[in-house]
Residue, then its C-alpha position, 0 to 999 in steps of 0.5 A: v400595359p403588357d397583354q392589353v391594348g386599350i379595351w382589348g386583352r391578349k388571348v392565345e388561340n392555336g399558339e397565336s395571339c389575338w385580342i378580345r374586348r375585356p368585359e371589365t372595360k364595358p363602360e368604355w366600349l362606346f368610346w372605341a371601335s365596335a370590334a369585339r376582336i382583333g385577330a392575330k397578325g397575318k400576311k397582310k400589312r398591318v396599319v394601326l390608326i390611333g387618335e381621338s374623336v376626330t379619328r373616331g369619325y364622331l357623328y358618323d361612326p360606326q357607319y363611316n369613319p377614317a379607318i373605313a375610308l383608309q381601308a377602302m383606299l389601301d384595298t386598291q394598293g395591296e394586302f392591308e388591314v387597318i386596326d382602328l384604335a381611335r378613342t373619343n376623349l383620348t387626351y394625352k393618353v395617346r402615349p400609353l395607347a400608342l406604346e401598347a399598340l406595339q404589341l399588335e406588331p404593326d407594320i406602320a402606325i398613323i397617329f391623328a391627335g392633338n385636339n384634346w391636348t389642353a391644360s385641363g386637369p393640371t397637377a398640383v405643381e402646375f396649379a401652383q405655377i399658374d397661381a404664381a404667374l397669376s399673382s405676379d402678372g395677372v391673367a396674361g401671365a397665367k396664359r403664358t404659363t399654361e401655354a408652356q405647360v401644354l408645350r411641355k406635355a405635347r413635346g413629351v408625348v411626341n418624343d416618347i412615342s417617336q422614340a419607341y417606334e423608331s427603336k422598333g423600326i416601325p414607321l409613323v405618320w403623324i397628322i396635324p389636326e385643323f379647326n373649323l376657323t370660319d364657322w365656329r366661334d367661342p362664346l363672346m365672354s367678357v374679359p377677365y379682371l384687369p388691373a387699374g380699372l381697365n375693365q371699364k375702358w375695355h367694355i367701352l371700346r368693345e361697345e364702340a368697336q361693335t357699333a363701328l362694325r355694324d356701321r361698316n366703319f371697318e377702319r375705326a372698328e379695327n383701331l378700337a379692337q387693336q386697343m382692346v387686344e393691347i389692354d387684355q393682352g390676348v386673353c379674350p377672343v372678342g377683340f380678335y374676332i372683330l379684327a378678323d371680321c374687319r380683315r375679311a371685309s377688306g378681302d384679306l384672307e391671311g389676316t382673317r386666318k391669323y386673327l381667327e387662330l389667335a381667337k382660337d388660342a385666346s382662352i387656353w388659360d380658362f378652365s371655367r369655359p366649356d372644353v371645346p376640343k381644338p388644336f391649339s397653335i402650340t400643339q400644331g407647332v410641336l408636331r411641326e418641330e418634333v416629328p421631322k427629328y425622327k424617320n417619320q412622315l407628317v401630314d400637315l392638315p392645315a396646309l393640306f386643307k388650305d391648298y385643297l380649298q384654294g386658300e379659303i379658310p376651313n369651313c363647314r365644307l370640311f367640318l361638321d362642327y368645331c373639329h369633327m370632319t365631314s366625309e369630304g374632310i375625312q377622305i382628304a385627310m386619309g388620302e394624304a395619309 
């Protein structure tokens, strides 16, 4: 929107543009940085930081957040100013915000988003696609269709922003978000409707697998959980969590990571569940595939945290909850950026 960047509107003072919080946006102010004013572009290199609640520093903000950490690091390198444009619950609206931010004349932009790129709020056409897939291929078909919709939306966001910034000669740094795979688990819901009376078989397998897990009979638990996943076709996280626990008991960290990621992605189709922000593997994959097509830099947080933790799976050392980072996690991410 011309003369508007998020909640701030353009104001000309002494022939220069500054940006003032617009009174009509007051109900939104709590979602943004507490800055009432963004000054005119000066001699300092201007770094624009755009993102969601993770970038907002949720649970620390305003006392501490990624923008504060980044500013402190850049202060040791020269004359820089960080403009904090992170907004809680930003969703795919990162695209219009990033395009509006070009009016701030940034020298570089950092975009740290993807936790809110979900299938929630489908259009009428998208609902019709999901309904058709559900009718023909059950919940597994609905899941595949939902994944395709998220893929298309995420790819559009990355390409539209990258093309706009490249056309202006402004470099971008994209940050791939990570998730607290170790300590956060979705509620252990039941499997949705399955055809041919398979729900009863699935529940029997679940009960037997959980009993085997309690008895530390990991080989049997793993075998039963594999059968659960084959029956439900990966639309429920329960079997994946059992498989992850079995792999961890065997000392197989990569296997544990694999199944925890599959569990994280399992409920992408389910609009009835509480919407816990998370970076689906599809979203992470889009960033890895699309960003290198442009003259951009990529911070792969999953790879970075894996290296930092010496192969351990992300946990409460770096995360406060499911996706919001501790001060240590913030410093590692911003240091790499």
